[in-house]
N, CA, C, O and the ligand as a Tripos MOL2 file, in Angstrom:
@<TRIPOS>MOLECULE
protein
  229   227    58     0     0
PROTEIN
NO_CHARGES

@<TRIPOS>ATOM
      1 N          95.4070  147.6660  127.2220 N.3       1 MET1
      2 CA         96.1740  146.7410  126.5560 C.3       1 MET1
      3 C          96.1200  145.2030  127.1310 C.2       1 MET1
      4 O          96.3740  144.9660  128.3120 O.2       1 MET1
      5 N          95.8510  144.4280  126.4180 N.am      2 ARG2
      6 CA         95.6090  142.9230  127.0750 C.3       2 ARG2
      7 C          97.0410  142.3000  127.1610 C.2       2 ARG2
      8 O          97.9050  142.2800  126.2840 O.2       2 ARG2
      9 N          97.0850  141.7910  128.4460 N.am      3 LEU3
     10 CA         98.3370  141.0460  128.9340 C.3       3 LEU3
     11 C          98.3970  139.8300  128.1720 C.2       3 LEU3
     12 O          97.4680  139.0240  128.2310 O.2       3 LEU3
     13 N          99.4440  139.6230  127.4400 N.am      4 ARG4
     14 CA         99.6370  138.2550  126.7120 C.3       4 ARG4
     15 C          99.9520  137.3000  127.7510 C.2       4 ARG4
     16 O         100.5360  137.6250  128.7840 O.2       4 ARG4
     17 N          99.5640  136.1080  127.4830 N.am      5 SER5
     18 CA         99.8420  134.9520  128.2750 C.3       5 SER5
     19 C          99.9810  133.8230  127.4890 C.2       5 SER5
     20 O          99.3450  133.8030  126.4350 O.2       5 SER5
     21 N         100.7900  132.7290  127.8240 N.am      6 LYS6
     22 CA        100.8820  131.5610  127.3250 C.3       6 LYS6
     23 C         100.6030  130.3860  128.3860 C.2       6 LYS6
     24 O         100.9420  130.6370  129.5430 O.2       6 LYS6
     25 N         100.1160  129.3320  128.1680 N.am      7 LYS7
     26 CA         99.8540  128.2030  128.8740 C.3       7 LYS7
     27 C         101.3160  127.2700  129.0470 C.2       7 LYS7
     28 O         102.1820  127.1760  128.1770 O.2       7 LYS7
     29 N         101.3370  126.7460  130.1280 N.am      8 CYS8
     30 CA        102.4220  125.7490  130.2780 C.3       8 CYS8
     31 C         101.9670  124.4900  129.6540 C.2       8 CYS8
     32 O         100.8460  124.0230  129.8520 O.2       8 CYS8
     33 N         102.9380  123.9040  128.8330 N.am      9 ALA9
     34 CA        102.5090  122.6510  128.0790 C.3       9 ALA9
     35 C         102.2280  121.5270  128.8980 C.2       9 ALA9
     36 O         101.5660  120.5990  128.4330 O.2       9 ALA9
     37 N         102.6800  121.5000  130.1340 N.am     10 ILE10
     38 CA        102.6130  120.2960  131.0310 C.3      10 ILE10
     39 C         101.3430  120.5400  132.0270 C.2      10 ILE10
     40 O         100.4710  119.6810  132.1590 O.2      10 ILE10
     41 N         101.3210  121.6420  132.6360 N.am     11 CYS11
     42 CA        100.1170  121.6850  133.6050 C.3      11 CYS11
     43 C          98.9940  122.5520  133.1710 C.2      11 CYS11
     44 O          98.0090  122.6810  133.8980 O.2      11 CYS11
     45 N          99.1080  123.2780  131.7910 N.am     12 GLN12
     46 CA         97.9930  123.8450  131.1740 C.3      12 GLN12
     47 C          97.5290  125.1710  131.9750 C.2      12 GLN12
     48 O          96.4170  125.6920  131.8770 O.2      12 GLN12
     49 N          98.4130  125.5390  132.6480 N.am     13 GLN13
     50 CA         97.8980  126.9890  133.4750 C.3      13 GLN13
     51 C          98.7550  128.0920  132.9020 C.2      13 GLN13
     52 O          99.9490  127.9560  132.6370 O.2      13 GLN13
     53 N          98.0560  129.1860  132.7340 N.am     14 PRO14
     54 CA         98.7520  130.4250  132.0440 C.3      14 PRO14
     55 C          99.6540  131.0250  133.1170 C.2      14 PRO14
     56 O          99.3690  131.0920  134.3130 O.2      14 PRO14
     57 N         100.8450  131.4770  132.5080 N.am     15 PHE15
     58 CA        102.0040  132.1000  133.3960 C.3      15 PHE15
     59 C         102.5080  133.4290  132.6350 C.2      15 PHE15
     60 O         102.3450  133.5780  131.4240 O.2      15 PHE15
     61 N         103.0290  134.2170  133.3200 N.am     16 PRO16
     62 CA        103.7380  135.2420  132.7810 C.3      16 PRO16
     63 C         105.1290  135.1790  132.2390 C.2      16 PRO16
     64 O         105.6940  135.9720  131.4860 O.2      16 PRO16
     65 N         105.5410  134.1250  132.7510 N.am     17 VAL17
     66 CA        107.0320  133.7790  132.3220 C.3      17 VAL17
     67 C         107.1080  132.2240  132.1020 C.2      17 VAL17
     68 O         106.7310  131.4500  132.9820 O.2      17 VAL17
     69 N         107.5320  131.8610  131.0810 N.am     18 LEU18
     70 CA        107.5800  130.4130  130.7690 C.3      18 LEU18
     71 C         109.0420  130.0930  130.1030 C.2      18 LEU18
     72 O         109.6760  131.0100  129.5820 O.2      18 LEU18
     73 N         109.4960  128.9060  130.1350 N.am     19 PHE19
     74 CA        110.8740  128.5170  129.6660 C.3      19 PHE19
     75 C         110.5820  127.6310  128.4880 C.2      19 PHE19
     76 O         109.8150  126.6680  128.5210 O.2      19 PHE19
     77 N         111.2610  128.0420  127.4490 N.am     20 ARG20
     78 CA        111.2140  127.3730  126.1760 C.3      20 ARG20
     79 C         112.2710  126.2990  126.2220 C.2      20 ARG20
     80 O         113.4650  126.5950  126.2640 O.2      20 ARG20
     81 N         111.7940  124.9170  126.2140 N.am     21 ILE21
     82 CA        112.7430  123.8360  126.2640 C.3      21 ILE21
     83 C         112.3390  122.7790  125.4350 C.2      21 ILE21
     84 O         111.1770  122.7220  125.0340 O.2      21 ILE21
     85 N         113.2560  121.8590  125.1090 N.am     22 LYS22
     86 CA        112.9080  120.7670  124.5190 C.3      22 LYS22
     87 C         113.0880  119.6260  125.6580 C.2      22 LYS22
     88 O         113.9840  119.7870  126.4860 O.2      22 LYS22
     89 N         112.3470  118.5960  125.7150 N.am     23 HIS23
     90 CA        112.5470  117.5650  126.9370 C.3      23 HIS23
     91 C         112.5000  116.1940  126.4480 C.2      23 HIS23
     92 O         112.6600  115.2330  127.2020 O.2      23 HIS23
     93 N         112.2410  116.0670  124.9560 N.am     24 GLU24
     94 CA        112.1930  114.7160  124.4210 C.3      24 GLU24
     95 C         113.0470  114.6620  123.2920 C.2      24 GLU24
     96 O         113.1020  115.6580  122.5700 O.2      24 GLU24
     97 N         113.7830  113.5690  122.9990 N.am     25 LYS25
     98 CA        114.6100  113.3390  121.7980 C.3      25 LYS25
     99 C         113.5920  113.2740  120.6130 C.2      25 LYS25
    100 O         112.5940  112.5650  120.4900 O.2      25 LYS25
    101 N         114.1420  114.2480  119.7460 N.am     26 GLU26
    102 CA        113.4030  114.3200  118.4320 C.3      26 GLU26
    103 C         112.1500  115.3070  118.7220 C.2      26 GLU26
    104 O         111.4490  115.6590  117.7730 O.2      26 GLU26
    105 N         111.8820  115.7380  119.9960 N.am     27 GLY27
    106 CA        110.5570  116.3370  120.3020 C.3      27 GLY27
    107 C         110.6890  117.7800  119.7160 C.2      27 GLY27
    108 O         111.6890  118.2430  119.1680 O.2      27 GLY27
    109 N         109.4150  118.4440  119.9470 N.am     28 ASP28
    110 CA        109.3270  119.7220  119.7600 C.3      28 ASP28
    111 C         109.6370  120.8380  120.8350 C.2      28 ASP28
    112 O         109.9110  120.4320  121.9650 O.2      28 ASP28
    113 N         109.6260  122.0280  120.6340 N.am     29 TRP29
    114 CA        109.8460  123.0290  121.4960 C.3      29 TRP29
    115 C         108.6340  123.1570  122.3540 C.2      29 TRP29
    116 O         107.5390  123.1560  121.7910 O.2      29 TRP29
    117 N         108.6960  123.2600  123.5640 N.am     30 VAL30
    118 CA        107.4080  123.5010  124.4170 C.3      30 VAL30
    119 C         107.7100  124.5670  125.4840 C.2      30 VAL30
    120 O         108.8260  124.7810  125.9580 O.2      30 VAL30
    121 N         106.6140  125.1830  125.7880 N.am     31 PHE31
    122 CA        106.8360  126.2440  126.8380 C.3      31 PHE31
    123 C         106.3530  125.8490  128.1860 C.2      31 PHE31
    124 O         105.1470  125.6160  128.2670 O.2      31 PHE31
    125 N         106.9870  125.7450  129.1290 N.am     32 VAL32
    126 CA        106.7530  125.1840  130.5440 C.3      32 VAL32
    127 C         107.1530  126.3460  131.6050 C.2      32 VAL32
    128 O         108.0200  127.2200  131.5670 O.2      32 VAL32
    129 N         106.2070  126.0140  132.5330 N.am     33 CYS33
    130 CA        106.4400  126.9670  133.8150 C.3      33 CYS33
    131 C         107.6690  126.5260  134.6920 C.2      33 CYS33
    132 O         108.2920  125.4910  134.4580 O.2      33 CYS33
    133 N         107.9660  127.3730  135.7010 N.am     34 ARG34
    134 CA        109.0800  126.9370  136.4020 C.3      34 ARG34
    135 C         109.0040  125.7260  137.1990 C.2      34 ARG34
    136 O         109.9520  124.9630  137.3820 O.2      34 ARG34
    137 N         107.6750  125.5650  137.7280 N.am     35 GLN35
    138 CA        107.5530  124.3020  138.5140 C.3      35 GLN35
    139 C         107.5660  122.9890  137.6820 C.2      35 GLN35
    140 O         107.9910  121.9590  138.2040 O.2      35 GLN35
    141 N         107.1040  122.9990  136.3810 N.am     36 CYS36
    142 CA        107.1390  121.8030  135.6450 C.3      36 CYS36
    143 C         108.6540  121.6120  134.8610 C.2      36 CYS36
    144 O         109.0360  120.5490  134.3740 O.2      36 CYS36
    145 N         109.4080  122.8750  134.8570 N.am     37 TRP37
    146 CA        110.6540  122.8940  134.1930 C.3      37 TRP37
    147 C         111.5460  122.2450  135.0350 C.2      37 TRP37
    148 O         112.3370  121.5490  134.3990 O.2      37 TRP37
    149 N         111.7180  122.2210  136.3620 N.am     38 GLN38
    150 CA        112.6570  121.6740  137.1210 C.3      38 GLN38
    151 C         112.7850  120.1540  136.8250 C.2      38 GLN38
    152 O         113.8130  119.7450  136.2850 O.2      38 GLN38
    153 N         111.7270  119.2570  137.1760 N.am     39 PRO39
    154 CA        111.8320  117.7560  137.0900 C.3      39 PRO39
    155 C         112.1570  117.5000  135.4740 C.2      39 PRO39
    156 O         112.7320  116.4490  135.1950 O.2      39 PRO39
    157 N         111.8250  118.3840  134.4450 N.am     40 LEU40
    158 CA        112.0200  118.0110  133.1520 C.3      40 LEU40
    159 C         113.6010  118.1320  132.6870 C.2      40 LEU40
    160 O         114.2410  117.4490  131.8880 O.2      40 LEU40
    161 N         113.9790  119.2580  133.4910 N.am     41 SER41
    162 CA        115.6100  119.5610  133.2350 C.3      41 SER41
    163 C         116.5690  118.6960  133.9620 C.2      41 SER41
    164 O         117.7040  118.4960  133.5310 O.2      41 SER41
    165 N         116.1160  118.1800  135.0690 N.am     42 GLN42
    166 CA        117.0360  117.4820  135.8730 C.3      42 GLN42
    167 C         117.5370  116.1480  135.4430 C.2      42 GLN42
    168 O         116.6380  115.3130  135.3390 O.2      42 GLN42
    169 N         118.6490  115.7600  135.1880 N.am     43 ASN43
    170 CA        119.0370  114.3520  134.8270 C.3      43 ASN43
    171 C         118.3310  113.8590  133.5640 C.2      43 ASN43
    172 O         117.8330  112.7370  133.4730 O.2      43 ASN43
    173 N         118.3230  114.9220  132.4460 N.am     44 ASN44
    174 CA        117.6000  114.6170  131.2780 C.3      44 ASN44
    175 C         118.5070  115.0770  130.2140 C.2      44 ASN44
    176 O         118.7030  116.2800  130.0420 O.2      44 ASN44
    177 N         119.1550  114.0330  129.3840 N.am     45 PRO45
    178 CA        120.2890  114.1810  128.5470 C.3      45 PRO45
    179 C         119.5130  114.6950  127.2140 C.2      45 PRO45
    180 O         120.2070  115.0080  126.2460 O.2      45 PRO45
    181 N         118.1630  114.7900  127.1340 N.am     46 ASP46
    182 CA        117.6360  115.2550  125.9280 C.3      46 ASP46
    183 C         117.0780  116.7290  126.1120 C.2      46 ASP46
    184 O         116.5470  117.3790  125.2120 O.2      46 ASP46
    185 N         117.2500  117.0980  127.2310 N.am     47 TYR47
    186 CA        116.8180  118.5720  127.6450 C.3      47 TYR47
    187 C         117.6890  119.4700  126.8900 C.2      47 TYR47
    188 O         118.8870  119.2510  126.7070 O.2      47 TYR47
    189 N         116.9870  120.5870  126.4140 N.am     48 VAL48
    190 CA        117.6470  121.7790  125.6210 C.3      48 VAL48
    191 C         116.8410  122.9550  126.1660 C.2      48 VAL48
    192 O         115.6200  122.9820  126.3170 O.2      48 VAL48
    193 N         117.6830  123.8830  126.4270 N.am     49 TYR49
    194 CA        117.0740  125.2580  126.9520 C.3      49 TYR49
    195 C         116.9690  126.2190  125.6730 C.2      49 TYR49
    196 O         118.0050  126.3780  125.0270 O.2      49 TYR49
    197 N         115.9270  126.8040  125.2980 N.am     50 GLY50
    198 CA        115.8380  127.6490  124.1430 C.3      50 GLY50
    199 C         115.5350  128.9730  124.5250 C.2      50 GLY50
    200 O         115.3010  129.7530  123.6020 O.2      50 GLY50
    201 N         115.4800  129.4540  125.8340 N.am     51 GLY51
    202 CA        115.1100  130.7820  126.1830 C.3      51 GLY51
    203 C         114.0170  131.0580  127.0960 C.2      51 GLY51
    204 O         113.3080  130.0980  127.3990 O.2      51 GLY51
    205 N         113.7670  132.1270  127.5600 N.am     52 THR52
    206 CA        112.7160  132.5680  128.4310 C.3      52 THR52
    207 C         111.7630  133.4280  127.7680 C.2      52 THR52
    208 O         112.1210  134.4030  127.1070 O.2      52 THR52
    209 N         110.3530  133.0300  127.9560 N.am     53 TRP53
    210 CA        109.4200  133.8910  127.1880 C.3      53 TRP53
    211 C         108.6230  134.6110  128.3130 C.2      53 TRP53
    212 O         108.0530  134.0020  129.2190 O.2      53 TRP53
    213 N         108.6370  136.0140  128.1670 N.am     54 LYS54
    214 CA        107.8930  136.8230  129.1470 C.3      54 LYS54
    215 C         106.6690  137.5690  128.6160 C.2      54 LYS54
    216 O         106.6600  137.9350  127.4410 O.2      54 LYS54
    217 N         105.7300  137.7900  129.3540 N.am     55 ALA55
    218 CA        104.5530  138.3940  128.8890 C.3      55 ALA55
    219 C         104.7900  139.9330  128.6430 C.2      55 ALA55
    220 O         104.2910  140.5640  127.7110 O.2      55 ALA55
    221 N         105.5730  140.4140  129.5530 N.am     56 LYS56
    222 CA        105.9950  141.8370  129.3310 C.3      56 LYS56
    223 C         107.4340  141.9610  128.7810 C.2      56 LYS56
    224 O         108.3500  141.2490  129.1940 O.2      56 LYS56
    225 N         107.5880  142.9390  127.7890 N.am     57 LYS57
    226 CA        108.9020  142.9190  127.3060 C.3      57 LYS57
    227 C         109.5820  144.0490  127.8950 C.2      57 LYS57
    228 O         110.7650  144.2640  127.6310 O.2      57 LYS57
    229 ZN        103.4240  124.0010  134.5340 Zn       58 ZN58
@<TRIPOS>BOND
     1     1     2 1
     2     2     3 1
     3     3     4 2
     4     3     5 am
     5     5     6 1
     6     6     7 1
     7     7     8 2
     8     7     9 am
     9     9    10 1
    10    10    11 1
    11    11    12 2
    12    11    13 am
    13    13    14 1
    14    14    15 1
    15    15    16 2
    16    15    17 am
    17    17    18 1
    18    18    19 1
    19    19    20 2
    20    19    21 am
    21    21    22 1
    22    22    23 1
    23    23    24 2
    24    23    25 am
    25    25    26 1
    26    26    27 1
    27    27    28 2
    28    27    29 am
    29    29    30 1
    30    30    31 1
    31    31    32 2
    32    31    33 am
    33    33    34 1
    34    34    35 1
    35    35    36 2
    36    35    37 am
    37    37    38 1
    38    38    39 1
    39    39    40 2
    40    39    41 am
    41    41    42 1
    42    42    43 1
    43    43    44 2
    44    43    45 am
    45    45    46 1
    46    46    47 1
    47    47    48 2
    48    47    49 am
    49    49    50 1
    50    50    51 1
    51    51    52 2
    52    51    53 am
    53    53    54 1
    54    54    55 1
    55    55    56 2
    56    55    57 am
    57    57    58 1
    58    58    59 1
    59    59    60 2
    60    59    61 am
    61    61    62 1
    62    62    63 1
    63    63    64 2
    64    63    65 am
    65    65    66 1
    66    66    67 1
    67    67    68 2
    68    67    69 am
    69    69    70 1
    70    70    71 1
    71    71    72 2
    72    71    73 am
    73    73    74 1
    74    74    75 1
    75    75    76 2
    76    75    77 am
    77    77    78 1
    78    78    79 1
    79    79    80 2
    80    79    81 am
    81    81    82 1
    82    82    83 1
    83    83    84 2
    84    83    85 am
    85    85    86 1
    86    86    87 1
    87    87    88 2
    88    87    89 am
    89    89    90 1
    90    90    91 1
    91    91    92 2
    92    91    93 am
    93    93    94 1
    94    94    95 1
    95    95    96 2
    96    95    97 am
    97    97    98 1
    98    98    99 1
    99    99   100 2
   100    99   101 am
   101   101   102 1
   102   102   103 1
   103   103   104 2
   104   103   105 am
   105   105   106 1
   106   106   107 1
   107   107   108 2
   108   107   109 am
   109   109   110 1
   110   110   111 1
   111   111   112 2
   112   111   113 am
   113   113   114 1
   114   114   115 1
   115   115   116 2
   116   115   117 am
   117   117   118 1
   118   118   119 1
   119   119   120 2
   120   119   121 am
   121   121   122 1
   122   122   123 1
   123   123   124 2
   124   123   125 am
   125   125   126 1
   126   126   127 1
   127   127   128 2
   128   127   129 am
   129   129   130 1
   130   130   131 1
   131   131   132 2
   132   131   133 am
   133   133   134 1
   134   134   135 1
   135   135   136 2
   136   135   137 am
   137   137   138 1
   138   138   139 1
   139   139   140 2
   140   139   141 am
   141   141   142 1
   142   142   143 1
   143   143   144 2
   144   143   145 am
   145   145   146 1
   146   146   147 1
   147   147   148 2
   148   147   149 am
   149   149   150 1
   150   150   151 1
   151   151   152 2
   152   151   153 am
   153   153   154 1
   154   154   155 1
   155   155   156 2
   156   155   157 am
   157   157   158 1
   158   158   159 1
   159   159   160 2
   160   159   161 am
   161   161   162 1
   162   162   163 1
   163   163   164 2
   164   163   165 am
   165   165   166 1
   166   166   167 1
   167   167   168 2
   168   167   169 am
   169   169   170 1
   170   170   171 1
   171   171   172 2
   172   171   173 am
   173   173   174 1
   174   174   175 1
   175   175   176 2
   176   175   177 am
   177   177   178 1
   178   178   179 1
   179   179   180 2
   180   179   181 am
   181   181   182 1
   182   182   183 1
   183   183   184 2
   184   183   185 am
   185   185   186 1
   186   186   187 1
   187   187   188 2
   188   187   189 am
   189   189   190 1
   190   190   191 1
   191   191   192 2
   192   191   193 am
   193   193   194 1
   194   194   195 1
   195   195   196 2
   196   195   197 am
   197   197   198 1
   198   198   199 1
   199   199   200 2
   200   199   201 am
   201   201   202 1
   202   202   203 1
   203   203   204 2
   204   203   205 am
   205   205   206 1
   206   206   207 1
   207   207   208 2
   208   207   209 am
   209   209   210 1
   210   210   211 1
   211   211   212 2
   212   211   213 am
   213   213   214 1
   214   214   215 1
   215   215   216 2
   216   215   217 am
   217   217   218 1
   218   218   219 1
   219   219   220 2
   220   219   221 am
   221   221   222 1
   222   222   223 1
   223   223   224 2
   224   223   225 am
   225   225   226 1
   226   226   227 1
   227   227   228 2
@<TRIPOS>SUBSTRUCTURE
     1 MET1         2 RESIDUE 1 A MET
     2 ARG2         6 RESIDUE 1 A ARG
     3 LEU3        10 RESIDUE 1 A LEU
     4 ARG4        14 RESIDUE 1 A ARG
     5 SER5        18 RESIDUE 1 A SER
     6 LYS6        22 RESIDUE 1 A LYS
     7 LYS7        26 RESIDUE 1 A LYS
     8 CYS8        30 RESIDUE 1 A CYS
     9 ALA9        34 RESIDUE 1 A ALA
    10 ILE10       38 RESIDUE 1 A ILE
    11 CYS11       42 RESIDUE 1 A CYS
    12 GLN12       46 RESIDUE 1 A GLN
    13 GLN13       50 RESIDUE 1 A GLN
    14 PRO14       54 RESIDUE 1 A PRO
    15 PHE15       58 RESIDUE 1 A PHE
    16 PRO16       62 RESIDUE 1 A PRO
    17 VAL17       66 RESIDUE 1 A VAL
    18 LEU18       70 RESIDUE 1 A LEU
    19 PHE19       74 RESIDUE 1 A PHE
    20 ARG20       78 RESIDUE 1 A ARG
    21 ILE21       82 RESIDUE 1 A ILE
    22 LYS22       86 RESIDUE 1 A LYS
    23 HIS23       90 RESIDUE 1 A HIS
    24 GLU24       94 RESIDUE 1 A GLU
    25 LYS25       98 RESIDUE 1 A LYS
    26 GLU26      102 RESIDUE 1 A GLU
    27 GLY27      106 RESIDUE 1 A GLY
    28 ASP28      110 RESIDUE 1 A ASP
    29 TRP29      114 RESIDUE 1 A TRP
    30 VAL30      118 RESIDUE 1 A VAL
    31 PHE31      122 RESIDUE 1 A PHE
    32 VAL32      126 RESIDUE 1 A VAL
    33 CYS33      130 RESIDUE 1 A CYS
    34 ARG34      134 RESIDUE 1 A ARG
    35 GLN35      138 RESIDUE 1 A GLN
    36 CYS36      142 RESIDUE 1 A CYS
    37 TRP37      146 RESIDUE 1 A TRP
    38 GLN38      150 RESIDUE 1 A GLN
    39 PRO39      154 RESIDUE 1 A PRO
    40 LEU40      158 RESIDUE 1 A LEU
    41 SER41      162 RESIDUE 1 A SER
    42 GLN42      166 RESIDUE 1 A GLN
    43 ASN43      170 RESIDUE 1 A ASN
    44 ASN44      174 RESIDUE 1 A ASN
    45 PRO45      178 RESIDUE 1 A PRO
    46 ASP46      182 RESIDUE 1 A ASP
    47 TYR47      186 RESIDUE 1 A TYR
    48 VAL48      190 RESIDUE 1 A VAL
    49 TYR49      194 RESIDUE 1 A TYR
    50 GLY50      198 RESIDUE 1 A GLY
    51 GLY51      202 RESIDUE 1 A GLY
    52 THR52      206 RESIDUE 1 A THR
    53 TRP53      210 RESIDUE 1 A TRP
    54 LYS54      214 RESIDUE 1 A LYS
    55 ALA55      218 RESIDUE 1 A ALA
    56 LYS56      222 RESIDUE 1 A LYS
    57 LYS57      226 RESIDUE 1 A LYS
    58 ZN58       229 GROUP 0 **** ****
């Protein structure tokens, strides 16, 4: 079985776990890794958390 993976929308690296967030006003949902998620979520009034995506269920 092939391991599913998604790429982080910011750093373009594949990760087994990504966070589904909005970080721009009127923006689309994006998947970001933990490292990129921290600066996007802090002090951001447009930040919305939409769940965690995992390669393994
Ligand atoms: Zn990233």
